[in-house]
C-alpha positions in Angstrom: 8.3 4.6 -34.2 10.4 2.1 -35.8 13.4 -0.1 -35.3 15.9 -0.6 -38.0 19.7 -1.4 -38.8 21.4 0.9 -41.2 22.3 0.1 -44.7 26.0 0.2 -43.7 25.5 -2.4 -41.0 23.9 -4.9 -43.7 26.7 -4.0 -46.0 29.5 -4.7 -43.3 27.8 -7.9 -41.7 25.8 -9.4 -44.7 25.5 -12.6 -42.4 23.4 -10.8 -39.9 19.9 -11.9 -39.1 17.5 -9.7 -36.9 14.4 -10.5 -35.1 12.3 -7.8 -33.4 9.2 -8.0 -31.0 7.2 -5.5 -29.4 5.1 -6.5 -26.5 2.4 -4.4 -24.4 0.8 -5.2 -20.9 4.3 -6.1 -19.2 4.0 -5.9 -15.3 6.8 -6.7 -12.7 4.5 -9.2 -10.6 4.6 -12.0 -13.2 5.7 -15.6 -12.2 8.3 -16.7 -14.7 10.6 -19.2 -12.7 9.3 -22.4 -14.3 10.0 -21.1 -17.9 13.1 -19.9 -16.6 14.1 -23.3 -15.4 13.2 -24.9 -18.3 15.3 -22.7 -20.5 18.4 -23.0 -18.1 18.2 -26.7 -18.3 18.5 -26.1 -22.2 21.6 -24.0 -21.6 23.2 -26.5 -19.0 23.1 -29.3 -21.4 24.6 -27.3 -24.3 27.4 -26.1 -21.8 27.9 -29.9 -20.7 30.1 -30.7 -23.9 32.4 -27.6 -23.2 32.4 -23.9 -22.6 30.3 -21.3 -24.3 33.4 -20.3 -26.3 32.8 -23.6 -28.1 29.6 -22.8 -29.3 28.9 -21.7 -32.9 26.8 -18.7 -32.2 29.4 -17.3 -29.6 32.3 -18.1 -32.2 30.4 -16.1 -34.9 30.0 -12.9 -32.6 33.8 -13.3 -31.6 34.7 -13.0 -35.4 32.3 -10.2 -35.7 33.8 -8.2 -32.8 37.4 -8.8 -34.1 36.1 -7.7 -37.7 35.0 -4.3 -35.7 38.5 -4.0 -34.1 37.4 -5.1 -30.6 39.4 -7.9 -28.5 36.5 -10.5 -28.4 37.8 -11.8 -24.7 37.7 -8.3 -23.7 34.5 -7.2 -25.1 32.0 -10.2 -25.1 28.6 -10.3 -26.8 25.6 -10.2 -24.0 25.0 -14.0 -24.6 28.3 -15.0 -24.0 28.8 -12.8 -20.9 25.6 -14.5 -19.5 26.6 -18.0 -20.6 30.0 -17.5 -18.6 28.5 -16.3 -15.6 25.9 -19.1 -15.5 28.7 -21.7 -16.1 30.7 -20.2 -13.5 27.9 -19.5 -10.9 25.0 -22.0 -11.9 22.5 -19.1 -11.9 21.7 -15.6 -12.8 20.7 -12.8 -10.6 17.0 -11.9 -10.6 16.2 -8.4 -12.2 12.8 -8.2 -13.4 10.3 -11.1 -14.8 10.8 -9.7 -18.4 14.2 -9.5 -18.1 14.9 -12.8 -16.3 13.0 -14.5 -19.1 14.8 -13.0 -22.1 18.2 -13.8 -20.3 17.3 -17.4 -19.9 16.1 -17.6 -23.3 19.5 -15.9 -24.5 21.1 -18.7 -22.8 19.2 -21.3 -24.1 19.9 -20.0 -27.7 23.4 -18.6 -27.2 22.0 -15.6 -29.0 22.3 -11.7 -27.8 18.6 -10.5 -26.7 18.0 -7.0 -25.8 14.7 -5.7 -23.8 14.1 -2.0 -24.0 11.3 -0.2 -22.3 9.6 1.7 -25.3 8.7 4.7 -23.4 12.3 5.6 -23.0 13.1 5.6 -26.7 12.7 8.9 -28.8 11.1 8.6 -32.1 13.0 5.5 -33.5 15.9 3.3 -33.0 18.7 2.4 -35.4 21.6 0.0 -35.2 24.6 2.2 -36.9 28.0 3.3 -36.6 28.2 6.3 -33.7 29.2 9.7 -34.5 30.6 9.9 -31.1 28.4 12.5 -29.6 25.7 10.2 -28.7 24.7 10.0 -25.0 24.9 6.9 -23.3 24.0 6.0 -19.6 25.5 2.9 -17.7 23.5 0.9 -15.6 24.9 2.4 -12.6 24.0 6.0 -13.9 27.5 7.1 -15.2 27.2 9.0 -18.6 29.6 8.1 -21.7 29.9 8.7 -25.2 30.3 5.8 -27.6 33.7 6.1 -29.9 33.1 7.4 -33.4 32.4 4.6 -35.7 31.6 2.3 -32.8 28.1 0.4 -33.5 25.5 1.4 -31.3 21.6 1.6 -30.9 20.9 5.4 -31.4 17.5 7.2 -31.2 15.9 10.3 -32.6 17.1 12.3 -29.5 20.6 11.0 -30.0 20.5 8.4 -26.8 22.9 5.3 -27.5 20.8 2.4 -26.1 23.9 0.3 -26.3 27.7 0.0 -26.3 29.5 -1.9 -28.9 26.5 -3.4 -30.6 25.5 -6.5 -28.4 28.1 -5.9 -25.6 26.5 -3.5 -23.3 22.8 -2.2 -22.9 22.0 1.4 -21.5 20.6 2.1 -18.3 18.5 4.8 -19.9 16.0 2.4 -21.4 16.6 -0.6 -19.1 13.3 -2.4 -18.2 12.0 -1.5 -14.8 9.2 -2.1 -12.6 7.1 1.0 -14.5 7.9 -0.5 -17.8 4.4 -1.6 -19.7 5.8 -1.7 -23.4 9.0 -3.3 -24.6 11.1 -3.6 -27.5 13.0 -6.9 -27.8 15.6 -7.3 -30.3 17.7 -10.6 -31.0 20.6 -10.9 -33.4 22.5 -13.8 -34.8 25.6 -13.9 -37.1 26.3 -17.7 -37.0 25.6 -19.9 -39.8 22.1 -21.2 -38.8 20.8 -17.7 -37.6 18.3 -17.6 -40.3 16.6 -20.5 -38.7 17.6 -20.0 -34.9 16.7 -16.2 -34.6 13.0 -16.6 -35.7 12.8 -19.7 -33.7 13.9 -17.6 -30.5 11.5 -14.8 -31.5 8.5 -17.2 -31.9 9.8 -19.0 -28.5 9.8 -15.7 -26.6 6.6 -14.7 -28.0 4.9 -17.8 -26.8 6.4 -17.6 -23.3 5.3 -13.8 -23.2 1.9 -14.6 -23.9 1.6 -17.5 -21.5 2.8 -15.0 -18.9 1.2 -11.8 -19.3 -2.0 -10.5 -21.0 0.0 -9.0 -23.7 -0.4 -8.1 -27.4 2.7 -9.3 -29.1 3.9 -8.4 -32.5 7.0 -9.6 -34.2 9.0 -9.5 -37.3 12.0 -11.1 -39.1 14.7 -8.2 -40.3 16.9 -8.3 -43.6 18.5 -6.0 -45.8 15.5 -6.0 -48.4 13.0 -5.4 -45.2 15.2 -3.7 -42.8 12.4 -1.8 -40.5 9.8 -2.8 -38.0 7.4 0.2 -37.4 5.0 0.7 -34.4 2.8 3.6 -34.2 1.9 5.4 -30.9 -1.6 6.4 -30.2 -2.7 9.7 -28.9 -4.2 8.1 -26.0 -0.6 6.4 -25.2 -1.8 2.9 -26.2 0.5 1.5 -28.7 -0.8 -0.2 -32.0 1.9 -2.2 -33.4 2.4 -2.9 -37.1 5.5 -3.8 -39.0 6.6 -3.5 -42.5 
């Protein structure tokens, strides 16, 4: 199995910085509240001087969405949506310890973070332009097809695991109580992303290792090195490597 961005994505968005992490041993009974509180405190401090729209990370994603022909105030990247809800409500709903932790880190860094159940990914996962016949499942269970040319995450079976790149994840690979191995992707397009995205992945790796008895592998992705591979053993155990 592997994760990568297509060459066309790198060509269209040379400012992109990707970070990826695979973790095993995830369970639904972990206690993450102290970690969440620390990360949301950082988010509150960043929002104290204005709104999420003032943050350079969010402004950069808005420019990227505009470049893709999307109205950025209608279709927001995931981190902007989280920050907007957090600013208005003061908290985020609890879903699953892993998801809650990823959401809190996304708030602190203002960078989209996607967490997917590896067992729900077929063969590989590529960020690419959609043909339009890929199958997407909303979080509420409704089937959709991405628009032709839309940036999405597509696996070998034609499942679309996201809509409009960092706008919305799929219910098909959403983390659930039975999830044991996760693929986590962070993507930045702002000026300091080359520093911030690796720092986010390192922060997340440390947080996961402190909460779960997990094996974690990470990688930074670039156009010269766009692929992160992880092998599935016959027993079902996952031996992660990257190249």
